[in-house]
N, C-alpha and C positions, 0 to 999 in steps of 0.2 A: 550023145556027145555030153557029160556033167560039165557045169562050169560052177567052180565055186566063187565065194566072194572074194577070198584072197587065199595066195599060194606061196610060200616061202622064197626067196630068188636067192641063187648065189652066182656071183660074179665071175669068180675064177681061181683065186688065190687065196680066199677064205681058208679052206681044208689048210692049205700048206702052213700058212701062219699058225691056224693052232698047233700044229704038229711043229713046229719051232718053238712055240713059247713052251711046249711040254719038255721038248728034247733039252732048251738052254736052263731049265731046272726054275720057273718064274711062273707058275699058274695062277698064282692067287692075285689080289690087287697090286693096282699100280706099279704093275709090271712095265716091259718094254712096249708093249701096244696099244696099253692105257695110254702113256705119254705119249706115244705116236696120236693116238686118237687126239688127246687134248690139243696136241700144239696143232695139227690140222685144224680142227675146229677154231682154235686161236686166231691163225692167221687167215683162212677164208672166211672168217664173218667179223674181224677185227675188233674182237672182245678182251679185255684185260685178264680175264682167266677162265678156261673151260677144265670143267671137273667132271668126268665119267659117274655116274652112280648106278646103281642098281636097277633103277626104272625114272621114268617123269613123275611119278608119285612120290617117290623118296626126294628127287630135286625140289618138287613144291614144298616138303617138309623142310627141306633143308632153307628153303626161302622164307618159310615164317617164323624158324630159329633165329634167324638170322637179324629178321625184321623187328624179334621180340616182341611178337603176338602174344597178347595176355587175355586171360576173363575179361568177357566186356569191351572189348575193342571191336569194332564194325570194321567188316571187309566188303568193296565193293566187287562183284561177279558177275559176269554177264549168265543168266538164269540158263540159256544154250550150251551146256559145255559138259564134257565127262565128270564125274563125281569126285575124281583125285582133285580138281581145281578146288574144290569147295573143303574137301576133305582135311587137308594138309593144314586149312587155318581154324578150321571147327574143332582139328585136335588140341589146336592150342588156348582154345575158349572162345575163339572170335566167334560173333554172331555176323552173318552173310545179309550183303543189303544187295537183292539181286535188280540187274538191269536187263531190258529185253535188249533182244538186237536188231536190227537193220534189216528192211527186206530185200534188200538187194544185195549185200554181200551175206549175211546172217552174222555178221560181227556184232559187239558190242557199240551200240547205241550212244554215240557221246552227247550227243545232245540233251540225253536225260542224266547226264553227270552232277549237273547242278542240285537235282532233286533229291540225291542219294547221299552226296557227303555231308558229313555233320562235323563236330568236334571230336567226336570218336573214332573218324575212319583213321586206321592204322595202313592202309595198302588200298590200293586198285589194280585188279589183277584182269587186264586181257587176255582174251584168246584169238590167235589169228585162223580163224574157221577154214576149213579145207587149204590152209596154205596159203591164202588171200591175207593180207594185211589189213586191219584195222586201222580208223585215222588215229594214229598213235600220235602223230605231232599234235594235233587238238586236245589228245588226251593227255599228255605230257605238261602241257601248256596250263590247262586247268588244273593239276595234280601241282603242279610247282607252286601255283600260287597259295595254294594251303599248305605246301613243304611236305606232301604224301607221295611217298615211294609208288612206284608202277612197277610191277612185275609181267612179262610176257611168258603166257604159256603158249609155247612154239613147237607143242607137238607135232603140230601138222605142218608147220613150215619151214623148215629146213632147207637154206639155200636160196628163197624166197626171200623178197625185196619190197619196200616202201621207199618212193622217190631215192631209190637208185642206193638205199643204206639196207644193207640185211636185217631181216626179221632175228629178232632174239639181241640185236645191238641199241636197241631203244631205251629199254628200261635199266631199271639200276640191278636188276635182277632179272634172268629168263630160264626158261628152262625146254629140253628138248626129250624127245621120245625115241627109241629105238625099238620099239616091241613089234612083233612079227609084222603088224599089218602096217608099218610106215614104210616110207621110202627105202630108209636105211636103217637095215635090223639087226640085232644077234640075238633075236627071240623076246630077249626081256633086256633091257636097259634104258637107260637116260642120262642125261649131262644136266649140270645147271652151271648158267654162264653168268660171269661177273665182271658189270661196268664199273661199278664202284669200286677203287681201289682197298678203301677201308673195308672192306667186306671180306676180301681174299684171303688174311690170316686167320679170321675164325671160322670160314668156309673149310680151309682144311682139317683144323680142330673137329670141328662137327663131322665131318667125314670120318675122322680115323677115331670115333667112338670118345672124344670130349680128349685126346692126347693130342701132347706138341709131336708127336712120331716125324710129320713129316719136318719139322725142323731140326729133330735128329739124325733122317736118315739124308739131309744138307750136311750137315756138319756144323749147324749153328749152336747146337747143343749137346753135351758129352751123355745126356741119357734122356729118356722122354716119361712123361707123367701126365698123370690125369688133370687137367686145366678148366675144363667146360663140360658142361652136357655133351652130349653127341650119339652116334648109333654107328652100327657100321654099313655104310651108304657104298662101301667099294666093290665093283663087281669083278669077277673072276679076269684073268688074265686072257684066259682061254676065247672070251665073249668079247674082249675087246678087240682080240685078235681078228675075231668072223669080222667084227663090225669095219675094221680098220681096211679089210678087205675090199669092203662094199664102199667106204668114205674114199679111198682113193683111187676107185673108180667112178665117183659122183656123176663125172661128166656124159658117160656111157650110161648109166641109171635113169639120169635127168634125161636124157635125149629117147631113152626108151618111153616114160612117161609123159614126156609131151606129145609125143606121136599118137599113143593113147588116149589121150583126152583128147587132143584134136579129133580124132577120127569120129569119135562119140558125138562131140560137139558138131561138127558138121554134117554128119549122117543124121542127125535127130533136130535140127532146126525147123524144118518145113513141118516135121510131127509132130513136135513141141506148140508152134503155133496155132496147127488146128485143134490140138485138143486143150488149149490152155494151159499147158505145161510150163513150168519154169524152168530152165536150164541155170548153171552156175556163171554169173557175173564176175567180172576182174576189171575193176577200175584202170584208168589208163596208167595211173601213179603207181601201179604194182606190178610186180614180176611175180606169177606164184610159183609155186612148188610143185603142182599135179599132182598132188595126194588123192585126191577123191572125185569121182564125176556123180553127183545127183540130182533125180528130178523132185518139184516139187506138184505133187497134183494139186488138183481145184478142191479134193476132199480127202477125209480119210477111208470112205467109201473106194474112191479112187485108186487109192493108194494101197489098200489092202486088195483090191479087188485085180490089179497090176503085177503085185509082188507074188498073189498066187497062180497066176496066169504063166509069167515066168519059172516058179518053182514045179507047175506040171509039165515044163519045158525042160524039165532039169538044169536051170539058171537059179542061181542062190544071190537073190538082190535083200538088200536087208534096211529097217530104217535103221535112225539113228538116236540121238539122246532122246530123253523123256524129259521136259520141262522140271528143273531144279526147283522153281518156283510154287509147284503144285505138288509136292514129293513130300512123303510123310514125315521126314525129318525137317524139312522148310516151316511143316504145321508144329511140329515141336520145339523149332527152335525160334516161333513167332516170326518167322521171314515170308510166309507165304503173301505174294501179292499177286496183282494182276500182269502179266505179260504176254499178251495177245500174240505177237509173232512167235515166240518161243512158243507158245502152244499150239499154234499152228504148225508149227513145224514139225512137233512131238506125233501130230496127226497124219500129214502131209508129206515127207521129204522119205526118198526113198533111194538108197545107192545101189549102183549098178557094181557089179564084178570091175575089180581094177586090181590090176598086180603087175609088177615089172615083167617077168617073164612070160605074159598075156600074148597067145600068138594070133596072126589077123585073122585066122581061121576060125579060134575060139571068138575072138570078139566080132566078126563078121555073123556068126551066129547068135549074137545077144543082142547085136544090131538089128538084125532080121525079125526075130521075135519081138521086139519091142513096136517095131515098126509095124506088125500085125496086128497088136492093141487098139483099137478102135473106140475104146473110150464103153462104158459101164451101161451105158443107156444108149449104147447103138446096138 
C-alpha cells in the first residue's frame, strides 16, 4: 500500500459542470461558474466582494497593487510562510520585515508587532497557518492605531473562523488558494476577498488587464478601454466549474476532513506525549478548517528519521516551509533576522498524509506505522 501525501478529490458534479460550461459556450474567464463561485464565497464569508483569480499568488499580487506598494515601503510578514506571501510585495519593491511565529499555533506572533512597525510600514500580512486563526483582533487594533492595512493570507483557512467570524473577513483584503493541495481545489486557482468597498472597482480593473471591461459588461459604459495597470488574473470558467462542484459540497468535504483530523489527533495523543512530540493546537476561540495534520519533533534528526522511517513503509510525509528570514533573498534584501521558532519549525515539523478522499484503511496504516516509531535513541 502506497500512501501519497496528497491526492486530488472529486465530490460528484465537477465534470458535469465542466461539460455545461463547454456546451453553453463560455469556457473563458468570468462565465457562469466564476460568478457562482464568487457569489457563494461572498454569501458564506460575509465579504463585500470575492473575485476568483488564477492562483493565490496572483491574488496576493493584486493586493500589493491595490495597496499601492512602492519601492522603499516595508511590509510586515511572518517568517514561516510560503514564498508567495512575500514575493507579491517584493515584486512591487517592498522590503519585508519578518516576524517570528508563536510556538502554540505557529501563527504570526502579535506581541512582536510593535518592534517591526515603522513609518515606512505599508501593510501587515498575516497567515492563518493550518487554517487556525491568528490573533487577528489584536493585530487589527495595533494596525488601526497607525492606519496600516492588514491583509489575510487565508490559503489554508477557507471556512475556518476566529471568534465566530469567518477567516478572510477581518482584514481590508484577503486571499484564498484552490491549489490541488487545498481543501477545495480546481488544480490551480485562488481568489481575492475585498472587505474595503473603496477597493472593489479598482480590483475589477486590475483583474481585467487594466481595463474597465466589467463596467462595459454591466452596461455602465458603451465601450471599454485601458484605464490602469493590470494583468490577466481571470481563471478559465472550466476551472471555476470544477471548483463550484466542490464549494457547493463544502459541508460534506469539511465533514470528511474533520473526521480524518480527529482520528489522527485521538490516535497519536499518547504516542506524542511519550516521545515529546507536539501535535496541532487549536484555541477555543477558533474553528479550524482541518487543512493539515502536522507533528513537531524534538529535533531535525528525529524529524528526518521519522520521515525516512515512513518513506521506507511507502508513506510520504513531508516537511513544510523553510525559514524566509534565513533565505538567500532575505540576505540580499537586508531582511535577515533571528526568528527562533520559525527556524526550529523548518527543522522539526513533519506533515502527515492528509487528503479528503483518504480511506480509513489508508489512515489506519499511516497511524499504525507512526505508532511503531519509538524515537531514534531507542
